[in-house]
C-alpha positions in Angstrom: -44.2 20.1 15.2 -42.6 21.8 12.3 -44.0 21.2 9.1 -42.6 20.7 5.6 -43.7 24.1 4.5 -44.5 26.9 6.6 -47.8 28.5 6.4 -48.7 30.8 3.6 -48.6 34.0 5.5 -45.1 33.0 7.1 -43.7 32.7 3.5 -45.1 35.9 2.2 -44.0 37.9 5.1 -40.4 36.6 4.9 -40.5 37.4 1.0 -41.9 40.9 1.7 -39.3 41.5 4.3 -36.4 40.1 2.0 -37.8 42.7 -0.5 -37.5 45.4 2.1 -41.2 46.5 2.5 -41.6 48.6 5.5 -45.3 47.6 5.5 -44.4 44.1 6.1 -42.4 45.2 9.2 -45.5 47.1 10.5 -47.5 44.1 9.8 -45.1 41.8 11.8 -44.9 44.2 14.5 -48.6 44.5 14.8 -49.0 40.5 14.8 -46.2 39.9 17.3 -45.3 42.9 19.4 -47.5 41.7 22.2 -45.8 38.3 22.3 -42.3 39.8 22.2 -43.2 42.6 24.8 -44.8 40.1 27.3 -42.2 37.2 27.0 -39.3 39.7 27.6 -41.3 41.4 30.4 -41.5 37.9 32.1 -37.9 37.7 32.3 -36.5 41.2 32.5 -39.4 43.0 34.7 -37.6 46.2 33.5 -39.7 48.3 31.0 -36.4 50.0 29.5 -34.8 46.6 28.9 -38.2 45.3 27.7 -38.4 48.0 25.1 -34.9 47.5 24.0 -35.3 43.9 23.5 -38.5 44.6 21.4 -36.6 47.0 19.2 -33.6 44.5 19.0 -35.8 41.6 17.9 -37.6 43.4 15.2 -34.6 45.2 14.0 -32.8 41.7 13.8 -35.9 40.4 11.7 -35.8 43.6 9.4 -32.1 43.0 8.8 -32.0 39.3 8.5 -35.4 38.0 7.2 -33.6 34.8 5.7 -32.4 33.9 9.0 -35.9 32.6 9.6 -35.9 28.7 8.7 -39.5 27.4 8.2 -38.2 23.8 8.9 -37.7 24.9 12.6 -41.3 26.1 13.1 -43.7 29.2 12.3 -42.5 32.7 12.2 -44.1 33.3 15.5 -42.0 30.6 17.2 -38.9 32.1 15.4 -39.7 35.5 16.7 -40.3 33.8 20.5 -37.0 32.2 20.2 -35.2 35.4 19.1 -36.9 37.3 22.2 -36.0 34.6 24.5 -32.1 34.8 23.3 -32.0 38.5 23.3 -33.7 38.4 26.8 -31.2 36.0 28.4 -28.2 38.1 26.7 -29.6 41.1 28.8 -30.0 39.3 31.9 -26.5 37.8 31.6 -25.0 41.2 30.7 -26.8 43.0 33.7 -25.5 40.3 36.0 -22.2 39.7 34.7 -20.0 42.0 36.8 -20.6 41.1 40.5 -18.6 38.9 42.9 -18.9 36.8 46.1 -22.2 35.7 47.8 -24.1 38.6 46.1 -23.0 37.4 42.8 -24.1 34.0 43.7 -27.5 35.1 45.0 -27.8 37.0 41.6 -27.0 34.3 39.4 -29.2 32.0 41.3 -32.1 34.6 40.7 -30.9 34.9 37.0 -31.0 30.9 36.4 -34.5 30.8 38.0 -35.9 33.7 35.9 -34.3 32.0 32.8 -35.6 28.7 33.8 -39.2 30.3 34.3 -39.2 32.2 31.2 -38.1 29.4 29.2 -40.9 27.3 30.5 -43.3 30.3 29.5 -41.6 30.3 25.8 -42.4 26.6 25.7 -45.8 26.8 26.8 -46.5 29.6 24.2 -44.8 27.4 21.5 -46.8 24.6 22.8 -50.1 26.6 22.5 -49.4 27.9 19.0 -48.5 24.6 17.9 -51.4 22.5 19.2 -54.4 21.7 17.1 -57.1 24.3 16.8 -59.9 22.5 18.5 -57.6 21.9 21.6 -56.5 25.8 21.5 -59.9 26.8 21.2 -61.2 24.7 24.0 -58.3 25.9 26.3 -59.0 29.4 25.2 -62.8 29.3 26.0 -62.0 27.7 29.4 -59.0 29.7 30.6 -59.3 32.9 28.8 -63.0 33.4 28.7 -63.9 31.6 31.8 -66.5 29.4 30.4 -67.1 25.7 32.0 -66.8 22.7 30.0 -70.5 22.6 29.3 -70.5 26.3 28.1 -67.3 25.5 26.1 -68.8 22.5 24.6 -71.8 24.5 23.5 -69.7 27.5 22.1 -67.7 24.6 20.0 -70.7 22.6 19.1 -69.4 19.5 20.3 -70.6 17.3 23.5 -69.9 17.6 26.9 -67.5 14.6 26.9 -65.7 15.8 23.6 -65.1 19.3 25.6 -63.6 17.7 28.4 -61.5 15.4 26.3 -60.1 18.5 24.3 -59.4 20.3 27.8 -57.6 17.3 29.3 -55.5 16.9 26.3 -54.7 20.5 25.9 -53.6 20.9 29.7 -51.6 17.3 29.3 -49.5 19.2 26.5 -49.3 22.5 28.2 -48.0 20.3 31.5 -45.0 19.4 29.4 -43.9 23.2 29.3 -42.4 22.8 32.9 -40.4 19.6 32.1 -37.0 20.1 31.0 -36.8 19.1 27.5 -34.2 16.4 26.1 -32.5 17.2 22.9 -34.8 15.0 20.8 -38.2 16.3 22.3 -37.6 19.9 22.7 -39.2 22.4 20.3 -36.8 24.2 17.9 -34.5 26.6 19.8 -35.3 25.4 23.2 -32.9 22.2 23.4 -29.1 22.4 23.9 -27.4 24.6 21.5 -24.8 23.1 19.1 
């Protein structure tokens, strides 16, 4: 769901980072550190490795702000892709030297963790990209534990409209577990050229 022009905040942030504004890095960190940390933690389950991935991601963003291409999505999705790639790299490095049956088991565990983390990253991307009314309905229902009637009242819509929004949002999220084709994958989640 990339747009022709990135949101204004993304453009300004990229410009500020390119100028070397340390305050911009702090603002970016405040906005996306929880995303980076939780995504890396899902894959690595090792606090030291998670902290290192977090440092690596924000270090890369600081050193390479022009690597962000708004044609491929929001800055949030770019940071999520960087986190995913760095986490996969760390997993592969950690499991690279084993041999035999133990290596096969580790490789299968690694592949399972990578698939699970990739699905979680796709779900994050889908949730961030879906229309605000669907995202708001899902947040009310699944984060704030409201039933559809309460969500409808909070959103100022009918019960039928709240159910429709929840159903559409869940349908979109359900695609996160399917393996994307090169044509339908969000940027950064399809085959690498």
